[in-house]
N, C-alpha and C positions, 0 to 999 in steps of 0.2 A: 650493443647495436641491434636495432630491429630492422626487419625487412620492409620492402615497399608494400607488400600485402598487409603487414601489421600496421604500417602507417595509415593505410586506407581504412582498416578496421578501427583504429584509434579515432580517425576523423569521423567515421560513422557514429561511434559511441558519443563523441562530443556533440555532433549535430543532433542526434536523437535526444540526448539528455537536455539540450537547450530547448528543443521543441516540446518535449513532454514533461520535463521536470524530474525525470528519473531515467536510469540507464536501460538500454535494451536487454532482453533476455538472451541467453546463448542461442536459443532457437531462432530468435529474430535476426541475430547476427549471421547464423548459418544460412537462413533463408535469403538474406540480402546479398550474401556472397556465394550463393549456390552451393553451400556445403551440406545441404540436407541429407544427401546420400552418404556423407562422411561427417557425422556430427562431432567426432573427436577432433576434426580439424579446427573448428571454432574454439573448442576448449584449449587446444594447443596454442593458438595465436593469442588468445586472451591471457593464458598463463604466461606467455612470453612477455606481454606488455606489463603484467603484474611483476614478474621477476626483474624487469628492467626499470621499474619504478615509475611507470607512467600512470598506472591505475592501482587501486586497491580493490579487493574483492573478498567477501565472506564465502567460505566453502559451503556448498550445498544449500545456499540461500538464493532464491531467484531475485534478479534485479538488484543485486547488492554491489554492483560496480560503482566505485567512486573515482573521480578524476582529481588528481592533486591540483590544488589551486596555485596558479602562477608558477608552475614548475618551469625551470630553465631547461629547455629542450636542447640537447646536444647534437642531435642529428639535423642536417640542413633542411630536410623536407618536412619537418614537423613544426607546427606553430604553437606558441603558448596559448593557454586558455584561462579565462578568469572565472570559469564555472565553479560555483561554490556549492558543494554538496554537504549534507548533514546526515549523520547516522540516526535513524529512528529505530528504537528497540521494538522487536516483535515479541509480544507478551503471550503468544499462544493463539488459540482458536476461539471464534465466537460463532454461535449458531444463528443463522438467518432463518431458522424455522422456530419451533417451540423452544422455550428457554430451558434447555436441557444440558448445556455444556458448562461445567463448573468454571468460574472465573478465577483461575489461578494465575498469578502474575509471575510466570517463569520466563525469563528472557531466552528465546530460542535462537536469536540472531539479530541482524540489523538490515534495514533497507536504507539505501542511499537516495535522497531526494534533494532537489534544489532548495536552498534556503529561502529563495524568493517566493516559493509557493506557500510558505508557512506564515507569512505576514507577521513576523516577529513573535509568533507563538512559541512558548518554551515547553509547556507540558504536553507534548504530543507523543503518542505511541501508536504502534500498528498491531492489528489483529488479522489473522487469516480467517476468511469466511468459509463456513460450512453450512450447506443447505441452500434452498432455492427460493425462499419466501420473499427475497428482496431483489429478484433478478429483473424487475421492471423499474426499480428505483434508479435514479440517475444523479450523479454528481459531476458537474462539468461535462455533460454528454457521455459519461461512462457509466454503464449499469453495473450492478453489484452481483457478481456470479460466484458460485462456489469455487474456491481456490484463489480468488482475488484477495488483495490486502486492502483494508480500510484504515485510514489514519484518523485518529481520535484526538480532538482537542479536549483534554481532561479537565480544563479549567471552566468549561462551559457547563454550568449546573442548572440553569433556569431556562429550559427549552420553551420555544414558541410552537404553536400549532403548525404542523407541517415539517418541523425539523426531523432529520434522520438522526436518531440518537442511539447511544449504547446505554442500556439499562441493565441492572442486576436485580433479579427477583429471586428471593430465597437462595441467594448464593450462586445463581446461574445467570450467565451473560447472554444477551441477545441484542440484535440490532433491528429497529423497527421505526416506523413513522410515528411521531408523538402527536396525540390529539387529546385535548382537555376541554370538557364542557364547562364554560365559564359560570353557568348558572348552578349546576349541581356539583362541580368539582371532580366529576368522574374522569378518570384517565384511561385512555385506550392506547394500546400499542398495536399498530396496524401494519399488516404485510402489504407489499406491492409486488405481486407475483403472477406469473403465467399459470401457476398451479393453484387452482381454486380451493384446494383442501385446507389452505392456511387461513385460519380464522383469527379475528382480533383477540388480543389478550386484554382482559379487563382487570385493572389493578384496584384492589380494595384496600381498606385501611388495615386489614389483617395481614396483608402481604409485607414481607421485608423487602422494600422496594427503594431503589435510588437511581438517579441519573448519573452516569459516570462520564458523560461527555457527548460531543456532537461529531458526526462524521464530516470531515472537511476535504477528504481526498480519497479517490479510489486508485490503487495501483494494480493494473491487470496482471493476472498470473503469467 
């Protein structure tokens, strides 16, 4: 049995996830319920919801709360929800600055996002952003800052000018805006940043270069 406060937190999680496509962080839960002075309180209530089978959550992974679909709620003040979340594997970090982080595909955990946001895309994974070279770029009005997660459609291999893409150059992953000169065939990977020190990366035929997908969603840290 869960308490009235835990029922309120559950309803907040459901409402937030429906509006945003992914769950709130523990900090956002604490802020909404004025727990900031006692952050362990948010953790306690979320853990209780998890233990009672209302949600699932990955340990030490932000925004990893998932709401069980069509769960039969036994307490009278809780309603069922049809929210359908899907687990997206986090494959490590990607540099939003120079291409210096090696693209190793080691699953660190999972993010939970609404299936409806993926538009039936199957080959999607998440990467944690490091660096500030894309902090002016926006996906659905959300900019890309260090610590955020970007979701990558790995089936997207033929980018168009202006696409925000994940590329691998000489074994190192980076996210940038794709630009190609149709006359010369020259490819540039361009930063969109408040930091003017980030310069375009020019890709030559000598580089071991490939497009590994397109950014389709930003999940804030």
